[in-house]
C-alpha positions in Angstrom: 0.0 0.0 0.0 1.3 3.5 -0.9 2.2 5.8 1.9 -0.1 8.3 0.3 -3.1 6.2 1.4 -3.4 4.6 4.9 -5.9 1.9 5.8 -7.2 0.6 9.1 -9.7 -2.2 9.6 -11.9 -1.7 12.6 -14.9 -3.9 13.5 -15.7 -4.7 9.9 -15.1 -1.2 8.7 -12.2 -0.3 6.5 -11.0 3.3 7.1 -9.2 4.7 4.0 -7.2 7.9 4.7 -5.9 10.1 1.9 -2.5 10.9 3.4 -0.9 13.9 1.6 -1.7 16.6 4.2 1.1 18.8 3.0 -0.7 19.0 -0.4 -4.2 19.2 1.1 -4.5 15.6 0.0 -4.5 16.5 -3.7 -4.7 13.4 -5.8 -1.5 12.2 -7.7 -0.9 8.9 -9.4 0.4 7.2 -6.2 -2.6 8.3 -4.2 -5.0 7.1 -6.9 -3.3 3.7 -7.0 -3.4 3.4 -3.3 -7.2 4.1 -3.2 -7.8 1.5 -5.9 -5.8 -1.1 -3.9 -7.8 -0.2 -0.7 -11.1 -0.6 -2.6 -10.0 -4.0 -3.9 -9.3 -5.0 -0.3 -12.7 -3.7 0.8 -14.6 -5.8 -1.8 -12.2 -8.8 -1.5 -12.3 -9.5 2.3 -15.5 -10.9 3.6 -15.0 -9.6 7.1 -15.0 -6.0 5.8 -18.5 -4.7 5.4 -18.3 -1.0 4.9 -15.6 1.5 3.8 -15.0 5.0 4.9 -12.8 7.4 3.0 -11.4 10.5 4.7 -8.4 12.8 4.6 -5.5 13.5 6.9 -4.6 16.9 8.3 -8.1 18.3 8.5 -8.9 18.4 4.8 -10.7 15.8 2.7 -9.2 16.4 -0.7 -8.5 19.6 -2.7 -8.7 17.8 -6.1 -6.1 17.0 -8.6 -2.4 17.7 -7.9 -1.9 20.6 -10.4 1.8 20.5 -10.0 1.8 16.9 -11.1 -0.6 17.7 -13.9 1.7 20.3 -15.3 4.5 17.7 -15.3 2.3 15.3 -17.3 1.1 13.1 -14.5 -2.5 12.1 -14.4 -4.1 10.8 -11.2 -6.2 8.1 -12.9 -6.3 4.3 -12.7 -7.4 2.4 -15.7 -10.9 1.0 -15.2 -11.3 3.0 -12.0 -10.9 6.6 -13.1 -9.8 9.6 -11.0 -8.3 8.8 -7.6 -8.9 5.1 -8.3 -12.5 5.5 -7.5 -14.8 7.8 -9.5 -15.6 5.5 -12.4 -15.8 2.2 -10.5 -17.0 2.6 -6.8 -16.8 -0.5 -4.7 -19.7 -3.0 -4.4 -19.8 -2.6 -0.7 -21.1 0.7 0.9 -18.6 3.6 1.0 -19.0 6.6 3.2 -17.2 9.9 2.7 -16.1 11.6 6.0 -15.4 15.2 5.0 -13.5 17.7 7.1 -12.2 20.9 5.6 -12.4 21.2 1.9 -13.8 18.7 -0.7 -13.1 20.6 -3.9 -12.9 19.8 -7.6 -11.8 16.1 -7.8 -12.2 15.9 -4.0 -15.8 16.8 -4.4 -16.1 14.2 -7.2 -14.6 11.5 -4.9 -17.4 12.4 -2.4 -20.0 12.2 -5.2 -18.9 8.6 -6.0 -19.5 7.5 -2.4 -22.9 6.1 -1.2 -23.2 8.2 2.0 -21.6 11.4 3.2 -20.9 12.7 6.7 -19.4 16.2 7.0 -18.2 18.6 9.6 -20.3 21.7 9.9 -17.4 23.9 8.7 -16.6 21.8 5.6 -16.7 23.5 2.2 -17.6 22.0 -1.2 -17.4 22.9 -4.8 -16.3 22.2 -8.4 -14.3 25.3 -9.3 -12.7 23.8 -12.4 -14.2 26.5 -14.7 -12.2 29.1 -12.8 -9.1 27.3 -14.1 -10.3 26.8 -17.6 -11.1 23.1 -16.8 -14.2 21.1 -16.4 -15.4 18.7 -13.6 -15.0 15.6 -15.8 -14.5 13.1 -13.0 -18.2 13.0 -12.1 -19.1 16.6 -11.2 -20.9 17.2 -14.5 -22.7 13.9 -14.7 -23.2 12.7 -11.1 -24.1 16.0 -9.4 -27.3 16.7 -11.5 -28.5 13.2 -10.6 -28.0 13.9 -6.9 -29.4 17.4 -6.6 -31.8 19.5 -8.8 -30.1 20.1 -12.2 -30.4 23.9 -12.0 -28.4 23.9 -8.7 -25.8 21.6 -10.3 -25.6 23.9 -13.3 -25.0 26.9 -11.0 -22.2 25.1 -9.1 -20.5 24.0 -12.4 -20.7 27.3 -14.2 -19.8 29.6 -11.3 -17.3 27.4 -9.6 -18.6 28.9 -6.3 -18.2 27.0 -3.0 -21.0 25.9 -0.8 -21.2 25.2 3.0 -22.1 22.0 4.7 -25.4 23.5 5.7 -26.3 24.3 2.1 -25.2 20.9 0.9 -27.3 19.2 3.6 -30.3 21.3 2.5 -29.8 20.0 -1.1 -29.8 16.4 0.1 -26.2 15.9 -0.8 -25.0 15.1 2.8 -26.5 12.5 5.1 -25.3 13.9 8.4 -23.5 17.1 9.6 -21.3 16.9 12.7 -20.0 19.4 15.2 -16.7 17.5 15.6 -14.6 15.2 13.4 -16.6 13.8 10.5 -14.8 10.5 10.9 -16.5 9.9 14.3 -19.9 10.5 12.7 -19.0 8.2 9.8 -18.0 5.4 12.1 -21.3 5.7 13.9 -23.2 5.5 10.6 -21.0 2.6 9.4 -21.7 0.7 12.7 -25.4 0.9 12.0 -24.8 -0.7 8.6 -22.5 -3.5 9.9 -25.2 -4.4 12.4 -27.4 -5.6 9.5 -27.3 -8.7 7.3 -24.4 -8.4 4.9 -26.2 -10.0 2.0 -29.2 -7.7 2.5 -27.0 -4.6 2.6 -25.0 -5.6 -0.5 -28.1 -6.4 -2.6 -30.0 -3.4 -1.4 -27.1 -1.2 -2.6 -27.0 -3.0 -5.9 -30.7 -2.5 -6.5 -30.6 1.2 -5.7 -27.5 1.8 -7.9 -28.6 -0.3 -10.9 -32.3 0.7 -10.8 -31.3 4.2 -12.0 -31.2 2.7 -15.5 -34.3 0.6 -15.2 -37.6 1.5 -16.8 -40.9 1.2 -15.0 -42.0 -1.8 -17.2 -39.3 -4.1 -16.1 -38.1 -2.7 -12.7 -39.9 -5.4 -10.7 -38.5 -8.2 -12.7 -35.0 -6.8 -12.5 -35.3 -6.2 -8.8 -36.4 -9.8 -8.3 -33.5 -11.0 -10.4 -31.0 -8.9 -8.4 -32.3 -9.9 -5.0 -32.3 -13.5 -6.1 -32.8 -16.0 -3.2 -32.2 -13.4 -0.5 -35.4 -14.3 1.3 -34.4 -18.0 1.5 -30.9 -17.5 2.8 -29.6 -18.6 6.3 -29.2 -14.9 7.2 -32.9 -14.2 6.4 -34.0 -17.0 8.7 -31.5 -15.9 11.3 -32.8 -12.3 11.2 -36.4 -13.5 11.7 -35.3 -15.8 14.6 -33.3 -13.1 16.3 -36.3 -10.7 16.1 -38.6 -13.3 17.6 -36.2 -14.3 20.3 -35.3 -10.6 21.1 -31.6 -11.2 20.6 -28.8 -9.9 18.4 -28.5 -11.6 15.0 -25.5 -13.7 14.2 -24.9 -13.2 10.5 -23.2 -15.8 8.3 -23.3 -14.0 5.0 -25.0 -16.9 3.4 
């Protein structure tokens, strides 16, 4: 694992930390490759149930490393996109824990996550137009799917920043914290890991894939995606635990 990315497994949660605080965690090639490796680990290890991505030094990510860009380095990973994430998020749930700034590519990393927890003083934006660039790592295509298109248009064309409070009002953030966003993200992740892993994985899959389904076949596609979920050992265990008023012991099968 690259020193630009730190990982820590804790109670079924993989904490992925962007570790270039001296550069406001700007994404270079090494950081991107480190994130891609961490996401492979998240999806590849059964005991890991949820991922959290955050930044060291009080900042989430300031975007692409422009010094590296000027020298010809691009922070992309083939098949994964910017920062090793934006074009191919993990199959398991991924939470962004945002402190400080999530700007440009950093904002696009956040948009690729399933859930977002942010400190109340965090700032967000896609200021690429101010540099003669465009938010091509998800800002122009994901943002108008997550908030009203006119609001996305304003953010893209002006490049202006927005506060955590404004982002919460738009529905872009799940929770706003007084303290470290990582603490809030760990709390949210724990509420996910308490649930059946198959149910969580297939629920995410349906929500993500159903964006492309039409009304005529959505029920059929949902049934195909959920498969035998209601016949699994975990489904029976969940019902038994509820009836017996005890904590479920999930097997993932």
